[in-house]
Backbone as CSV, one residue per row, in Angstrom:
resi,resn,N_x,N_y,N_z,CA_x,CA_y,CA_z,C_x,C_y,C_z
1,MET,-59.443,-20.234,5.304,-60.024,-21.653,5.402,-59.852,-22.028,7.080
2,LYS,-60.979,-22.868,7.091,-61.234,-23.295,8.636,-60.107,-24.236,9.214
3,PRO,-59.406,-24.156,10.428,-58.451,-24.669,10.887,-58.481,-26.236,11.332
4,LEU,-57.380,-26.957,10.866,-57.432,-28.273,10.998,-57.185,-28.863,12.359
5,ILE,-57.989,-29.622,13.051,-57.736,-29.908,14.467,-57.725,-31.584,14.786
6,GLY,-56.359,-31.934,14.946,-56.328,-33.109,15.018,-56.775,-33.910,16.656
7,ILE,-57.220,-35.013,16.694,-57.586,-35.618,17.686,-57.285,-36.878,18.159
8,THR,-56.480,-37.095,19.106,-55.917,-38.236,19.437,-56.800,-39.384,19.807
9,GLY,-56.501,-40.544,19.550,-57.482,-41.833,19.972,-56.824,-42.920,20.674
10,ARG,-57.185,-44.149,20.635,-56.670,-45.232,21.349,-56.470,-46.310,20.286
11,SER,-55.511,-47.213,20.728,-55.684,-48.599,19.990,-56.145,-49.541,20.657
12,VAL,-56.836,-50.635,20.011,-57.406,-51.799,20.892,-57.430,-52.972,20.207
13,LEU,-57.369,-54.301,20.801,-57.494,-55.365,19.853,-58.924,-55.693,19.541
14,CYS,-58.969,-56.481,18.188,-60.267,-56.601,17.828,-61.221,-57.559,18.816
15,GLU,-60.243,-58.414,19.692,-60.748,-59.507,20.392,-61.688,-58.632,21.896
16,ASP,-61.477,-57.382,21.733,-62.070,-56.777,22.806,-63.150,-55.962,22.206
17,ILE,-63.621,-56.173,20.947,-64.723,-55.625,20.483,-65.810,-56.674,20.091
18,ASP,-66.943,-56.908,20.520,-67.915,-57.996,20.329,-68.265,-58.167,18.951
19,PHE,-68.598,-57.362,18.156,-69.098,-57.456,16.830,-68.249,-57.613,15.797
20,ILE,-66.810,-57.534,15.986,-65.816,-57.931,15.033,-65.565,-59.573,15.211
21,PRO,-65.535,-60.033,13.907,-65.203,-61.513,13.847,-64.194,-61.993,14.270
22,LYS,-64.202,-63.277,15.023,-63.083,-63.879,15.822,-61.929,-63.980,15.104
23,ARG,-61.868,-64.306,13.773,-60.844,-64.547,12.966,-59.626,-63.316,13.082
24,LEU,-60.468,-62.209,13.387,-59.431,-60.775,13.285,-58.948,-60.820,14.608
25,ALA,-59.148,-61.414,15.616,-58.819,-61.228,17.064,-57.541,-60.322,17.612
26,GLY,-56.487,-60.938,16.630,-55.328,-60.497,16.940,-54.617,-59.037,16.116
27,THR,-55.864,-58.533,15.454,-55.617,-57.444,14.707,-56.128,-56.138,15.710
28,ARG,-55.234,-54.906,15.370,-55.391,-53.855,16.266,-56.464,-52.965,15.453
29,VAL,-57.012,-52.095,16.149,-58.234,-51.067,15.809,-57.842,-49.661,16.419
30,ASP,-57.825,-48.948,15.422,-57.643,-47.380,15.882,-59.200,-47.235,16.370
31,LEU,-59.429,-46.601,17.721,-60.711,-46.406,18.186,-60.637,-44.958,18.386
32,HIS,-61.655,-44.204,17.877,-62.181,-42.731,18.309,-63.609,-42.667,18.564
33,PHE,-63.663,-41.781,19.585,-65.091,-41.435,19.960,-65.368,-40.149,18.978
34,ARG,-66.713,-40.329,18.630,-67.163,-39.290,17.486,-67.410,-37.810,18.307
35,ASP,-67.765,-38.023,19.580,-68.228,-36.571,20.220,-67.242,-35.628,20.067
36,TYR,-65.966,-36.048,20.035,-64.581,-35.152,20.078,-64.995,-34.349,18.706
37,ALA,-65.011,-35.042,17.616,-65.103,-34.604,16.282,-66.220,-33.790,16.160
38,LEU,-67.328,-34.150,16.603,-68.646,-33.272,16.506,-68.407,-31.788,17.315
39,ARG,-68.022,-31.882,18.352,-67.558,-30.712,19.108,-66.799,-29.749,18.430
40,VAL,-65.608,-30.356,17.905,-64.721,-29.411,16.988,-65.313,-28.926,15.779
41,ALA,-66.161,-29.732,15.135,-67.146,-29.142,14.053,-68.060,-28.168,14.422
42,GLU,-68.800,-28.158,15.414,-69.409,-27.173,15.665,-68.853,-26.132,16.113
43,ALA,-67.738,-26.098,16.611,-66.980,-24.802,17.036,-66.294,-24.367,15.770
44,ASP,-66.657,-24.856,14.548,-66.309,-24.286,13.186,-64.683,-24.724,12.948
45,GLY,-64.230,-25.784,13.531,-62.943,-26.435,12.932,-63.109,-27.626,12.225
46,VAL,-62.261,-28.110,11.644,-62.356,-29.284,10.728,-61.804,-30.439,11.559
47,PRO,-62.336,-31.299,12.126,-61.749,-32.328,12.851,-61.002,-33.370,12.049
48,VAL,-60.019,-34.117,12.438,-59.365,-35.100,11.902,-58.837,-36.022,12.811
49,GLN,-59.252,-37.384,12.833,-58.713,-38.251,13.943,-57.394,-38.856,13.337
50,LEU,-56.547,-38.749,14.622,-55.141,-38.977,14.315,-54.878,-40.633,14.784
51,THR,-53.996,-41.379,13.876,-53.540,-42.540,14.154,-52.163,-42.636,14.369
52,SER,-51.732,-43.312,15.631,-50.722,-43.281,16.234,-49.276,-44.099,15.210
53,SER,-50.056,-44.699,13.972,-49.135,-45.252,12.953,-48.559,-44.153,12.417
54,ALA,-48.965,-42.893,12.400,-48.420,-41.592,11.506,-47.128,-41.311,12.400
55,ASP,-46.151,-40.646,11.308,-45.266,-39.701,12.084,-45.693,-38.608,12.670
56,PRO,-45.539,-38.599,13.967,-46.044,-37.002,14.801,-45.234,-35.874,14.077
57,HIS,-44.110,-35.914,13.517,-43.554,-34.917,12.946,-44.106,-34.333,11.819
58,GLU,-44.815,-35.353,10.963,-45.391,-35.249,9.680,-46.943,-34.445,10.021
59,LEU,-47.486,-35.126,11.067,-48.802,-34.847,11.518,-48.593,-33.174,11.818
60,MET,-47.674,-32.830,12.654,-47.926,-31.596,13.310,-47.440,-30.467,12.046
61,ASN,-46.623,-31.226,11.317,-46.460,-30.154,9.869,-47.838,-29.479,9.531
62,ARG,-48.691,-30.315,9.420,-50.219,-29.912,9.064,-51.406,-29.578,9.758
63,LEU,-51.152,-29.711,10.971,-52.259,-29.300,11.883,-52.189,-27.990,12.738
64,ASP,-53.328,-27.320,12.563,-53.339,-26.056,13.447,-53.810,-26.172,14.567
65,GLY,-54.295,-27.228,15.218,-54.551,-27.459,16.863,-54.874,-28.716,17.145
66,VAL,-54.741,-29.215,18.277,-54.633,-30.584,18.636,-55.632,-30.437,19.888
67,VAL,-56.526,-31.884,19.879,-56.999,-32.149,21.117,-56.504,-33.607,21.726
68,LEU,-56.035,-33.553,22.986,-55.523,-34.743,23.484,-56.717,-35.310,24.343
69,SER,-57.421,-36.538,23.722,-58.570,-37.058,24.156,-58.420,-37.696,25.523
70,GLY,-59.385,-38.220,26.316,-59.555,-39.164,27.299,-59.141,-40.529,27.159
71,GLY,-58.985,-41.348,28.063,-58.442,-42.879,27.779,-57.761,-43.336,28.977
72,SER,-56.974,-44.336,28.776,-56.192,-45.066,29.645,-55.276,-44.176,30.673
73,ASP,-54.774,-44.900,31.687,-53.827,-44.039,32.706,-52.517,-43.970,32.076
74,ILE,-51.955,-42.903,32.441,-50.469,-42.840,32.003,-49.583,-43.643,32.879
75,GLY,-48.654,-44.105,32.037,-47.674,-44.739,32.747,-46.877,-44.013,33.973
76,PRO,-46.965,-44.411,35.194,-46.203,-43.576,36.196,-44.859,-43.712,36.031
77,ASP,-44.084,-44.341,35.263,-42.651,-43.968,34.960,-42.642,-42.655,34.520
78,ARG,-43.333,-42.139,33.626,-43.581,-40.639,33.093,-43.245,-39.746,34.115
79,TYR,-43.669,-39.938,35.490,-43.496,-38.775,36.537,-42.664,-39.709,37.609
80,GLY,-41.808,-40.703,37.483,-40.909,-40.899,38.358,-41.565,-41.934,39.573
81,ARG,-42.717,-42.561,39.332,-43.387,-43.471,40.142,-43.429,-44.915,39.828
82,THR,-43.633,-45.835,40.743,-43.893,-47.041,40.564,-45.253,-47.256,40.597
83,PRO,-45.804,-48.209,39.769,-47.409,-48.701,39.853,-47.841,-49.008,41.092
84,GLU,-48.975,-48.506,41.653,-49.584,-48.502,42.744,-50.803,-49.671,42.260
85,PRO,-51.641,-50.338,43.563,-52.423,-51.338,43.199,-53.567,-50.597,42.267
86,GLU,-53.858,-49.650,42.515,-55.017,-48.925,41.905,-54.994,-48.474,40.585
87,LEU,-53.764,-48.453,39.926,-53.490,-48.180,38.620,-54.306,-49.079,37.702
88,GLY,-54.787,-48.058,36.702,-55.863,-49.018,35.723,-54.787,-49.326,34.607
89,VAL,-55.368,-49.616,33.463,-54.957,-49.961,32.053,-53.800,-48.877,31.785
90,ILE,-52.725,-49.216,31.160,-51.759,-48.237,30.792,-51.549,-48.596,29.279
91,ASP,-51.129,-47.527,28.407,-50.594,-47.923,27.222,-49.511,-47.010,26.760
92,PRO,-48.289,-47.691,26.834,-46.955,-47.116,26.632,-46.638,-46.225,25.216
93,ASP,-47.435,-47.098,24.247,-47.196,-46.374,22.749,-48.031,-45.393,22.807
94,ARG,-49.156,-45.261,23.133,-50.019,-44.120,23.254,-49.321,-42.661,23.851
95,ASP,-48.818,-43.280,25.123,-48.183,-42.282,26.070,-46.804,-41.734,25.136
96,SER,-46.221,-42.125,24.295,-45.152,-42.045,23.587,-45.577,-41.087,22.399
97,PHE,-46.642,-41.769,21.627,-47.145,-40.587,20.551,-47.578,-39.558,21.113
98,GLU,-48.530,-39.271,22.154,-49.180,-38.310,22.280,-47.938,-37.463,23.109
99,TRP,-46.925,-37.971,23.784,-45.962,-36.985,24.198,-45.114,-36.332,23.077
100,ALA,-44.815,-37.114,22.040,-44.235,-36.383,20.673,-44.990,-35.320,20.106
101,ILE,-46.335,-35.620,20.121,-47.411,-34.728,19.659,-47.456,-33.283,20.533
102,LEU,-47.662,-33.612,21.811,-47.328,-32.182,22.738,-46.274,-31.659,22.823
103,GLN,-44.945,-32.406,22.655,-43.630,-31.725,22.357,-43.489,-30.700,21.201
104,MET,-43.882,-31.199,20.156,-43.973,-30.623,18.918,-45.191,-29.251,18.876
105,ALA,-46.196,-29.688,19.767,-47.037,-28.350,19.796,-46.276,-27.254,20.593
106,VAL,-45.527,-27.492,21.526,-45.052,-26.414,22.315,-44.033,-25.688,21.481
107,GLN,-43.154,-26.666,20.796,-42.079,-26.028,19.865,-42.696,-25.074,18.795
108,ARG,-43.808,-25.372,18.247,-44.234,-24.625,17.170,-45.463,-23.778,17.767
109,GLY,-45.863,-23.626,18.795,-46.866,-22.743,19.409,-48.377,-23.157,18.945
110,THR,-48.435,-24.528,18.522,-49.767,-25.147,18.132,-50.709,-25.279,19.485
111,PRO,-51.737,-24.689,19.345,-52.608,-24.647,20.463,-53.209,-26.190,20.825
112,VAL,-53.488,-26.473,22.122,-53.603,-28.008,22.584,-54.836,-27.522,23.480
113,PHE,-55.720,-28.806,23.384,-56.885,-28.601,24.256,-56.939,-30.126,24.678
114,GLY,-56.516,-30.435,26.187,-56.435,-31.861,26.968,-57.932,-31.917,27.625
115,ILE,-58.227,-33.375,27.386,-59.515,-33.713,28.153,-59.153,-34.698,28.819
116,CYS,-59.754,-34.870,29.862,-59.486,-35.752,30.972,-57.912,-36.373,31.282
117,ARG,-57.720,-37.478,30.604,-56.620,-38.114,30.330,-55.491,-37.048,29.680
118,GLY,-56.021,-36.057,28.913,-55.164,-35.186,28.094,-54.637,-34.106,29.194
119,LEU,-55.592,-33.712,30.064,-54.874,-32.771,31.048,-53.937,-33.344,31.970
120,GLN,-54.127,-34.730,32.141,-52.995,-35.402,32.983,-51.602,-35.426,32.393
121,LEU,-52.005,-35.721,30.854,-50.762,-35.791,30.103,-49.961,-34.385,29.985
122,ILE,-50.652,-33.422,29.984,-50.066,-32.045,29.976,-49.266,-31.704,31.218
123,ASN,-49.815,-32.084,32.441,-49.274,-32.043,33.622,-48.091,-32.470,33.761
124,VAL,-48.144,-33.975,33.574,-46.872,-34.611,33.577,-45.854,-34.325,32.606
125,PHE,-46.004,-33.872,31.499,-45.264,-33.503,30.339,-44.546,-32.150,31.157
126,PHE,-45.056,-31.460,31.823,-44.216,-30.087,32.287,-43.879,-30.390,33.700
127,GLY,-43.608,-31.873,34.006,-42.720,-31.941,35.306,-43.897,-32.098,36.439
128,GLY,-45.135,-32.480,36.326,-45.867,-32.611,37.390,-46.194,-34.203,37.606
129,THR,-47.027,-34.479,38.915,-47.178,-35.939,39.112,-48.665,-36.028,39.303
130,LEU,-49.108,-37.263,39.437,-50.496,-37.766,39.645,-50.804,-38.601,40.928
131,ASN,-51.903,-38.331,41.307,-52.582,-39.327,42.168,-52.978,-40.488,41.471
132,GLN,-52.395,-41.638,41.544,-52.783,-42.815,40.654,-54.138,-43.118,41.150
133,ASP,-54.848,-42.893,42.192,-56.533,-43.223,42.114,-56.790,-42.212,43.291
134,LEU,-58.121,-41.485,43.155,-58.610,-40.659,44.075,-59.170,-41.320,45.331
135,GLY,-59.245,-42.381,45.527,-59.631,-43.026,46.803,-60.837,-42.721,47.090
136,LEU,-61.256,-42.105,48.383,-62.480,-41.743,48.886,-63.366,-40.739,48.052
137,SER,-62.536,-39.950,47.302,-63.080,-38.807,46.602,-63.593,-39.381,45.043
138,ARG,-63.260,-40.650,44.870,-63.522,-41.286,43.453,-65.051,-41.155,43.149
139,SER,-65.997,-41.501,43.956,-67.473,-41.526,43.662,-67.935,-40.150,43.177
140,LEU,-67.097,-39.038,43.416,-67.870,-37.691,42.935,-67.379,-37.819,41.375
141,HIS,-66.355,-38.407,41.032,-65.460,-37.924,39.751,-65.654,-39.270,38.869
142,ASP,-65.694,-40.463,39.254,-66.019,-41.493,37.981,-67.117,-42.234,38.147
143,GLY,-67.824,-41.455,37.127,-69.228,-42.071,37.051,-69.313,-43.163,35.689
144,PRO,-70.283,-43.956,35.725,-70.510,-44.709,34.702,-70.672,-44.152,33.202
145,HIS,-69.659,-44.824,32.475,-69.315,-44.476,31.155,-70.672,-44.503,30.533
146,THR,-71.669,-45.342,30.540,-72.787,-45.663,29.761,-73.774,-44.454,29.904
147,ASP,-73.475,-43.579,30.944,-74.644,-42.428,31.180,-73.811,-41.268,31.390
148,PRO,-73.439,-40.423,30.653,-72.392,-39.273,30.939,-73.392,-38.462,31.526
149,GLU,-74.473,-38.258,31.383,-75.591,-37.326,31.839,-76.079,-37.920,33.091
150,TYR,-75.468,-38.613,33.796,-76.074,-39.210,35.139,-75.783,-37.955,36.223
151,ARG,-74.717,-37.321,36.398,-74.320,-36.528,37.376,-73.552,-35.381,37.057
152,PHE,-73.803,-34.331,37.637,-72.722,-32.947,37.405,-72.240,-32.739,38.742
153,HIS,-71.036,-32.356,38.681,-70.437,-31.622,40.138,-70.023,-30.160,39.433
154,GLU,-69.793,-29.354,40.518,-69.336,-28.090,40.157,-67.883,-27.938,40.482
155,VAL,-67.518,-27.023,39.477,-66.169,-26.486,39.478,-65.937,-25.291,39.627
156,THR,-65.216,-24.549,40.494,-65.226,-23.106,40.962,-64.022,-22.630,40.399
157,MET,-64.103,-21.536,39.338,-63.003,-20.988,38.805,-62.147,-20.043,39.622
158,VAL,-60.925,-19.727,39.320,-60.158,-19.079,39.773,-60.163,-17.520,39.102
159,GLU,-60.251,-16.632,39.760,-60.438,-15.312,39.279,-59.041,-14.991,38.339
160,ASP,-59.415,-14.103,37.253,-58.294,-13.735,36.401,-57.801,-14.510,35.790
161,THR,-58.305,-15.941,35.317,-57.634,-16.911,34.501,-58.348,-17.018,33.280
162,LEU,-57.608,-17.752,32.400,-58.389,-17.914,31.336,-59.789,-18.954,31.633
163,GLY,-59.529,-19.900,32.606,-60.618,-20.593,32.993,-61.911,-19.678,33.108
164,SER,-61.675,-18.873,33.893,-62.799,-17.876,34.329,-63.540,-17.158,33.378
165,LEU,-62.599,-16.862,32.194,-62.992,-16.187,31.338,-63.663,-16.888,30.157
166,LEU,-63.429,-18.149,30.083,-64.167,-19.117,29.366,-65.501,-19.718,30.139
167,TYR,-65.532,-19.743,31.517,-66.521,-20.839,31.972,-67.258,-19.809,33.075
168,GLY,-66.674,-18.553,33.246,-67.397,-17.588,34.578,-66.901,-18.142,35.793
169,THR,-67.602,-17.845,36.917,-67.159,-18.163,38.342,-67.257,-19.739,38.586
170,SER,-68.364,-20.428,37.835,-68.231,-21.756,38.359,-68.845,-22.395,37.030
171,VAL,-68.744,-23.884,37.056,-69.367,-24.476,35.792,-69.687,-25.977,36.607
172,ASP,-70.881,-26.721,35.908,-71.117,-27.859,36.404,-70.728,-28.817,35.253
173,VAL,-69.932,-29.978,35.567,-69.374,-30.856,34.788,-69.845,-32.242,34.863
174,THR,-69.570,-33.033,33.905,-69.745,-34.634,34.195,-68.247,-35.122,34.255
175,SER,-67.790,-35.992,34.905,-66.694,-36.792,34.909,-66.484,-38.014,34.850
176,ALA,-65.598,-38.679,34.148,-65.402,-40.254,34.576,-63.748,-40.508,34.550
177,HIS,-63.158,-40.321,35.581,-62.039,-40.676,35.883,-61.613,-40.953,37.332
178,HIS,-60.621,-41.666,37.771,-60.027,-42.061,38.864,-58.711,-41.526,39.412
179,GLN,-57.972,-41.067,38.199,-56.763,-40.299,38.727,-56.797,-38.831,38.657
180,SER,-55.746,-38.102,39.326,-56.126,-36.622,39.369,-54.671,-36.014,39.528
181,ILE,-54.562,-34.571,39.368,-53.355,-33.908,39.701,-52.896,-33.868,41.154
182,GLN,-51.501,-34.424,41.295,-50.812,-34.422,42.628,-50.155,-33.129,42.756
183,ARG,-48.922,-33.115,41.998,-48.024,-32.015,41.828,-48.393,-31.258,40.263
184,LEU,-48.570,-29.901,40.426,-48.711,-29.044,39.185,-47.365,-29.010,38.568
185,GLY,-47.498,-29.018,37.413,-46.358,-29.013,36.423,-46.054,-27.467,36.450
186,GLU,-44.645,-27.279,35.952,-44.251,-26.194,35.767,-44.847,-25.255,34.837
187,GLY,-45.006,-24.037,35.016,-45.583,-23.172,34.282,-47.011,-23.192,34.033
188,LEU,-47.610,-24.357,34.826,-48.976,-24.512,34.862,-49.652,-23.639,35.837
189,VAL,-51.170,-23.301,35.506,-51.854,-22.441,36.691,-53.083,-23.568,36.891
190,ALA,-53.506,-23.838,38.044,-54.775,-24.570,38.373,-55.845,-23.509,38.349
191,ALA,-56.812,-23.257,37.291,-57.713,-22.293,36.999,-59.119,-22.702,37.597
192,GLY,-59.367,-23.955,38.047,-60.390,-24.543,38.683,-60.469,-25.747,39.775
193,HIS,-61.341,-25.759,40.641,-61.265,-27.179,41.435,-62.568,-27.475,41.810
194,ALA,-62.589,-28.683,41.975,-63.855,-29.364,42.573,-63.890,-28.976,43.989
195,HIS,-65.334,-29.300,44.782,-65.268,-28.893,45.934,-64.255,-29.871,46.865
196,ASP,-63.640,-30.988,46.587,-63.021,-31.801,47.199,-61.488,-31.415,46.895
197,GLY,-61.286,-30.211,46.307,-59.972,-29.862,45.887,-59.380,-30.233,44.702
198,THR,-59.854,-31.225,44.060,-59.259,-31.733,42.869,-58.990,-30.556,41.926
199,VAL,-57.823,-30.618,41.246,-57.798,-29.552,40.292,-58.562,-30.058,38.894
200,GLU,-59.452,-29.202,38.220,-60.184,-29.518,37.331,-60.160,-28.874,36.156
201,ILE,-58.992,-27.909,36.032,-58.593,-26.940,34.763,-57.316,-26.466,35.113
202,VAL,-56.573,-26.540,34.165,-55.229,-26.003,33.811,-54.803,-25.185,32.715
203,GLU,-53.988,-24.227,32.848,-53.540,-23.447,31.812,-52.080,-23.181,31.935
204,SER,-51.580,-22.958,30.678,-49.982,-22.680,30.419,-50.073,-21.118,30.446
205,THR,-48.894,-20.791,31.366,-48.846,-19.136,31.209,-47.818,-19.113,30.103
206,ARG,-47.183,-19.959,29.405,-46.205,-19.820,28.350,-46.790,-20.232,27.122
207,HIS,-47.712,-20.930,27.050,-48.074,-21.909,25.742,-49.827,-21.757,25.602
208,PRO,-50.132,-21.986,24.368,-51.467,-21.763,24.126,-51.967,-23.264,24.529
209,ILE,-52.016,-23.631,25.734,-52.547,-24.932,25.989,-53.425,-24.824,27.299
210,LEU,-54.526,-25.484,27.284,-55.654,-25.571,28.210,-55.906,-27.008,28.476
211,GLY,-56.272,-27.413,29.559,-56.842,-29.048,29.991,-57.681,-28.857,30.900
212,VAL,-58.518,-29.616,30.838,-59.737,-30.000,31.529,-59.808,-31.248,32.118
213,GLN,-60.245,-31.639,33.207,-60.272,-33.056,33.962,-61.562,-33.701,33.573
214,TRP,-62.540,-32.541,33.199,-64.003,-33.232,32.799,-64.077,-33.715,31.260
215,HIS,-65.252,-34.360,31.266,-65.327,-34.616,29.727,-66.079,-33.551,29.032
216,ALA,-65.426,-32.658,28.371,-65.846,-31.630,27.550,-66.328,-32.060,26.307
217,GLU,-66.421,-33.235,25.791,-66.966,-33.597,24.853,-68.561,-34.305,24.891
218,TRP,-68.891,-34.446,26.300,-70.117,-34.808,26.300,-71.182,-33.423,26.830
219,GLY,-72.451,-33.569,26.729,-73.321,-32.674,27.066,-73.976,-32.238,25.963
220,VAL,-75.152,-31.369,26.147,-75.497,-30.762,24.830,-75.196,-29.495,24.428
221,LEU,-74.527,-28.628,25.178,-74.028,-27.373,24.657,-72.596,-27.719,24.428
222,ASN,-72.017,-27.054,23.346,-70.393,-27.296,23.243,-69.739,-26.506,24.159
223,ASP,-68.789,-27.092,24.906,-67.848,-26.657,25.921,-67.065,-25.459,25.295
224,PRO,-66.935,-24.552,26.183,-66.150,-23.287,25.640,-64.622,-23.418,25.321
225,GLY,-64.287,-24.745,25.823,-62.841,-24.975,25.592,-62.570,-25.334,24.196
226,PHE,-63.634,-26.069,23.584,-63.409,-26.368,22.015,-63.453,-24.994,21.175
227,HIS,-64.433,-23.922,21.416,-64.556,-22.547,20.906,-63.095,-21.958,21.046
228,TRP,-62.344,-22.244,22.387,-61.245,-21.534,22.491,-60.193,-22.022,21.462
229,LEU,-60.025,-23.493,21.442,-59.170,-24.213,20.626,-59.279,-23.982,19.237
230,VAL,-60.413,-23.503,18.826,-60.485,-23.418,17.248,-60.314,-21.916,16.996
231,GLU,-60.539,-20.937,17.675,-60.415,-19.599,17.687,-58.750,-19.348,17.719
232,SER,-58.144,-20.075,18.658,-56.616,-19.868,18.796,-56.027,-20.571,17.510
233,SER,-56.454,-21.665,17.148,-56.097,-22.333,16.012,-56.000,-21.371,14.660
234,THR,-57.028,-20.650,14.397,-57.466,-19.751,13.338,-56.622,-18.573,13.497
235,ALA,-56.493,-17.933,14.607,-55.728,-16.824,14.841,-54.124,-17.227,14.308
236,ARG,-53.576,-18.443,14.976,-52.383,-19.152,14.671,-52.237,-19.208,12.916
237,GLU,-53.212,-19.671,12.394,-52.959,-20.002,10.910,-53.162,-18.713,10.250
238,GLY,-53.724,-17.560,10.559,-53.748,-16.421,9.877,-52.466,-15.566,10.070
239,SER,-51.744,-15.888,11.170,-50.672,-15.292,11.652,-49.457,-15.057,10.425
């Protein structure tokens, strides 16, 4: 059987979505961007979009792999900081749900692929910290969300890492983020950097965990990270 890959999403109010009737303004909606699911399916996995209304334990009893998707900023209380003026929207409920998912993935040895926010959550989970805003480097990384093909920037890989095995010596990526890794989490390796020094890819030395700062779900070609996730989840399923 193909591995079942869970993909996290976000919860928003109906009043923030123009086409939903105003009478539903106070109702919440689970929002998932379809590109994540498409990339998982193209890599020969079975994507399922997760709701935070579900019990994380019950979900992880059924999943073979997990995608931690992009989205809002992580609450700085998670890494011992106070909010700075540049901090964007945070979602404490999502932080708690994904934290529990990641914690159980680590305990079970379930492969995890973190994308954008997902990489940042992985770093914080393992005791790392974040820059709450990139400052002068922001223009390189935070592109308009309406045009994911608008700009590429290069990521140079570190030799003898999983990142270099998957992506070669360098790769051109598209990004839309204003935060970045400040201090690397315990047991994580920075496997690639942008030319301004921003950490763009991390991998765990102890667990099947990979995170990329760019939006791996965008683009014409399927990002190798999705293939790694599905292949790792298949190997685990058959073990």
